[in-house]
N, C-alpha and C positions, 0 to 999 in steps of 0.2 A: 513554507507553503503559502499559497494564496487562495482566494475564494474560488468557488467552483465555476463561476462564469468567466473569470480571467485567470488562466494558469500562470505560474511562474515563468514558464518558457515563453509565453506570449509577451510578458513584460520585459524580458531580457533579450529577445532576439535582436532588437535594434541597438543594443548597447554599444557596439563598436562604432556606430555612426556618431555617437555623442562623446566618445572618450577624448577627443581633441579638446573638449571644454574642461577636462579635469585638471589641466595645468594652471587654471586660474580664471578661465572665462566662465562666468556664472550669469550671463545676461539672459533676459527673457527670450531673446531670439535664439540663443544657443539651446535653451530648453525646448523650444518649439520645433527644432530640427530633428528631435529624437522621435522615431516611430513609437506610437503608443501601444500597439498590440499586434505584433506580427507573429503568427504561429510558427513553431519549430517542428511540428510533427508529433507522432505518437510517443516519442521518447526524447529525453534531453540530449542524447547523442545518437545520431543515426548509425546503425550497425555497419561496420566496415569489414569484419572478418579477418582483420590483420592479426598476425601473431602478437601475443601479449603475455605478461606474467600470469601464471595460473592455468594456462591452457592444458597442461599435461595432467592436472589433478582435478579438473572440473567435475567430471562424472562422479568421482568419489565424494568430493566435497558437497555436492548439491543433492545427494540422494535424499537426505532427511527433508530438505526444503521442498522438493518435488512432492513428497508424500504429505507434507503439512497442510498445504493449500490455504490456510487461514491464519492471519496474524493480526496483532494489535499494534497500531502506531500511537505514540503518545507525544503530543506537542506541549511542552511545559517550559516556562522561562519567565523572565522579568515581565514580558508582555502580558502574562497571565494576570498580573496585578492591575494592569490598566484596563483590561476587560473589553478591549476594542479590536481584537484580531491580532495575529502575530506580526503583521506588517505595519502596525500602527506607527512605529518609529519613523519609517520612511513615508508612509501614506499621509501622515499629518506633519511631516517635516519637524518633528520634535527636536529641539536643541539637545546636544549631547549631555550637557550638565543637567538639564531637566529630566532627561530620560534615565541617566545613570542613578539619579536620586531614588528612583523606584527600586533599585537593587537592594537598598537598605530596608525597604518595607516588604520585600519578597520573603515571606516567612512561612513556608509550607510546614505542615505538621510532620514530625518524625513518624515514620511508619506508614505514610500515605502510599508509598509504592507497593506495600503489601496488598492493599486493597486493589490496586491496578492489576497485579498479578493474579489475585484470586478471581477478579472479574474476567480476565482474559481466559483463564482455565475454565471457568463456569460457562463461558460463551462458546467453548469448543475450539478456541484458538490454540495454536501450537508454538508460537513464537511471539516475541515482543521487540519493538524498535523504539527507543527513546531518543529524543533530541538532546544530545550531549552539549551541543552549541548550535544555536540557530543564527539567523542572519544578524540579530542584534549584537552578537559577539560575546554574550555572557556564557561562561563555562559552568555547567551544572556539576562539575567535578573538581577535585583538588588538583591544582596545577601549580608548578613553580614558575610558569612563564608569564602570568598576569595575576594581579590581585582582583581582577574582575571575575571572581568565581564564587561558587556557592559556599565554600568553606569560610572565606574571608568577608563575605557580604551577608545580607539578611538571613539566608537559610541557616548558616552556621554549621552545616554538615554536608557531607559528600552525597548529593542526591543520586548520582550515577552509581556509586558504591552500594547504597542501600537498594537501589533498583535491581542491580545484578544479583544480590543476595535474595531478593524477593522473587525474581523470576525463577532462579534455580530451585528455590524452596517449593515451587509449584510444578517443577519438572518441565519448564518452558525453555526454549532456546532464546539466547540473549543477542539482541541487535543494538548497534549504536548508529544513530543518525549524526552526521557532521556536516554543517554548512561551510563550504569553502568561502563563500561570500561573507564579508564581515563589515558591518556598518560602524563598528566601534574602533577598530584598529586604525591608527593614523596612516598606515600604508595601504589600507583596504581598497582605495581607488587609485592612489598614485602609482601603485604597482604596474598599472597598464602603460604608463608613460615615462617612468623613471626606473632605471635598472637597479640602482641602489635600493630603492623602495621595494622593488620586486624581490630582490634577494632577501631583504629583511622579512618581508611578509611570507614568502615561501618557506623560509627557515622556521618561522614562527608556526606556520601551519603544519609542516612536517613534524615539528617538535611536539605540538599538541597531540597529533595522531599517534606519535610514538608513546607518549605518556598513556594515552587511553588504552592502547593495545599491549602495554607492558605491566599494567597495574592490577587488572581485575580478573586474571586467570583467562580461561578459554572464552573467546568471544566468537559468536557464530555468524553474524552479519555486520558488514560495514556499509552504511547507506549514505553515500555522498549526496550533496545537494548544491545547486547553483554555483557554477564555476566562474561566474563573473568576478573580475574583469579579464581573466586570462584564458588562454587555450591550453591544450594538453602540454604543449612544449613549455609554456610559461609556468605552469604549475609543476612541471617536471613529473608528470603523472605516472610515467613508467617507473621512475625511481620511487615514487610514492607507493605504488602498488607492490613493487618488489620488496620494499621495507615492510609493508603490511603482511605479505605472505611469509616473510622471514620471521616476523614476530608471532603470527597466527597462521600456521600452515593449513588449518582446516576451515578458515573463514571463507565466506563468499562476499563479493562486492558487486555493487550495481554499476551503472554506466554513466553516472553524473559527474565524474571528474574528466570527462571527454575521452575516455577509453571505452571499449566495448563492455568491459566487465563481464560478469557472469550472467546478468539478467537485465532486461529492459524494464522501464518504469512508466508506463502510461499513467497519467494523473487525472483523476476525476472522470475517467471514462474507461471502458473496457475495450481494449484493442489487442487482439491476439497477434503474436509475432508469427512469422512464417518460417519454414525450414527447420522446425524443431527448436528454435531459439527460445530460451526461458524468459518468462515475463511475469510481472506482478503489477496488478492494478491497485493503486492507492487512492483511497477516497475518505472524505469526511462524513460524519454522521449528520451534520447540518451543513452550513455553507462556510464554516470556519475551521481552521486547523487548531490554532490556539484559542483559548476561552474568549468568547465574545458574548457578553451577558445578554444582549438584545437579539441575538440570532435564534429565532424560534422555528427555523425551517428544517425540522427534523425528518429524517427518513423513517419510514415505517419498518417494522421488523420484516414484513413481507418483501419490501424493496431490498433490504439487506440480504435476505435469504436468496432472492432471485438473482442478485448480483453475484453472490457466492457460487451459485449453481452455474451461472454463465461463465464465470472464470474457470471453474473446474471442468466444465464441458470441453474447453479448449486447452486443458492442462496448464492453466495459469493460476497464480496465487492472488488472494484478495487481502490487502493490508488495510484494515479499517481503523480510523483514527478516533481517539478521544482527546479532548482538551480539558484537562483538570482545572478546577477553580483555583483561585490564588492560594488557598490553604492545602491544595493537593487533592481535595475530594473530587470524586467523579460526579458530574452533573446528574441529577436524578433522571432526566430524560434519557441520558446515555445508559444508565443502569437499567431502566425499564426496557429499552430496546434490546440491549445485549442479553438481558435475562430471558426474554422471549426467544431470541435467536438460540441461546444455549439450551433451552428446553426442546427446541426443534432438533438441535444437533444430537441430543441424547438418543433420539430414535433414529435419526437420519445421517449421522456423521459418517458412517461407513460408506455412504453413497458419494461422499465428497473426498475424503482422504485417499490419496494414491489412486485417484480415478484415472481412467484411460481416455485418450482422445475419442470423442463421441461423434459419429456421423449423423444419426438422426437429429433433426432440430426443428422440423416444421410442425407447428401446432399453434392454434389460436388461444389456447388456454393452458399450455404446459411447456416446460423446458426439460432437457434430458441430460443425464450423465450416464457413464458406462464403466463397468469393471468386468473385464473378460467378456463373456457372452450374456451378461446380465445388463439389461437396459433399465434404467430408472426413469420413470415418467413422473416429473414433479409438477403436480397440478396446482397452479396458483389461482385460477378462476374455476371454482368447482361447478360443473354442469349438472351433477346429480344423475343417478340411475346407471349411466354408462359413459365410458370414454372410448375414443377411437383414434387410431393412427392411420393416416393414408400413406400408401407406398412402402410399408415395412416389408422388406424383401426376404426375411428369414422366417422359418417356422417357429412359432411360440410354443414352448413346452408347458409352461405354467405361468400364472400371474397371481400376485397377492398384494393386499394393502399392507404396507410396511408397519403402520401404526398398530393395527389390530390383528394382523396375521390372516385376515379373511381371504380365502381363495376366491378367484373370479372365474366366470365362464368366458370362454374364448371362442370366437368365430373368425376365420380368415377365408377370404374369397379371391385372393391374389391381388386385390386392390385395397381393401379395408381390413384392418385388424380391429375387432371390436371386443371390448371387455364389459361384461354386464354383471349384475348382482351388487351394485354399489348403492350406498344409502343416499338419500336426497341431500343430507347435510354433510359437509366435509368432515372426515374423521380426525383430521389433524389440523393444527394451526401453526403458522400462517399458510403453509403449503402442505398438501398431502402427496405422499410418494407411493407409487405402485412399482413393485419389483417384477420385471418381465424377463423370464428365463427363455433364451432363444437357443436353437440348436447349433448356432455358430455366431460369429460377430454380427450384431444387428446393423443393417444398412437400410437407408431410406431413399426412394426414387419417386418423387412426386411428378416428374415429367413423364415417367412411364404411365402413371395413373392418368394424367392429362391427355396423353396420346392414345391410350388403349382402352380405357374404361368405356363400356358400351354407352352410346348416346341415344337420345330419343328421336322422334320424327318431327316433321314440320307440317 
């Protein structure tokens, strides 16, 4: 992952223009020809709708995921010891010998993954996704294919194995992140221009994935990332996914190995897919995925809750990241934010999980989710005394404050639906939810109000 202002996709869009230089041309001029930041769109791979492995089982496989809505992303690796963001190896052009030396000082405490899982559950999250291998090439798991792994380097234990046990102990679904791009492997760039190198690198990649999906029992999510420097044909992505489904028949996969996969992955922004396509917005809690000691740009719990509501409104998921410190502990700021979110979810979680597509969305101080005929009005800027919705087209049967159970008075005149009897101070933190029972699916039409509401004279 990269920082919030420049996404991974922006950095890699122009990669094909620079691959000619990989055969040995490393001049300043060659570097200057590479575009710095060309956007690729809301997902790493534009949706094609072409037949692919897993099509016939997708509805069954994804049922739990659609109900979950909220997950924890964890970025943890050798970069965590450097404390300067997970792209530090490339961004600072650290020599390979200098960087790999940090693998020997990467010594997370055993049991740290249990704290991650307990935090995820307390925050109301239903699944977790851990970086098994990030772009740096270090494997957080026991593998026979490279000594650059957690068991044979500083950690001295299988981080992925402990994580799987921790997630399952908390009743959470287990996800594996895997970066196809690899800055450590000798063929990680040559694969684009040398067929023998491509063959070695693809075999290595498929081999690592086979190990991951054969060792730890049932795995629920495979989260590919950054397909540089190859396309789907070069990665043999169809064969890759076919192997994945043979090993894990119930798994779901994203779209970042250049196939459509089961869901799209907008990064650091909320972009709903069209046509019922599943999607998940992944975001950082500050501006970094991996631990960056100096990054103090933390989101508030209100921002996190509002993002979660916005994703749920359009039937998307919200994958929220933590970047543990070098010893594996969660930064105190992350703990504080997620604890507040979890307290809110204890009261309001049912307005998020398994929510339906919500039509009403116009308000200056609230956002909405829906389940059946119940509209949930999530008030993030509390106005006091009353709230109102313009253009609500269905009859309201009842309304109550979710936190306190307090019933509200309702008036409807065909244009405005007004709820009175509210206190001046918000009953809940950081967002107060009002449950509004309608006689049928709630709909909103603000243009009807604009066109037909009586006007004054001149």
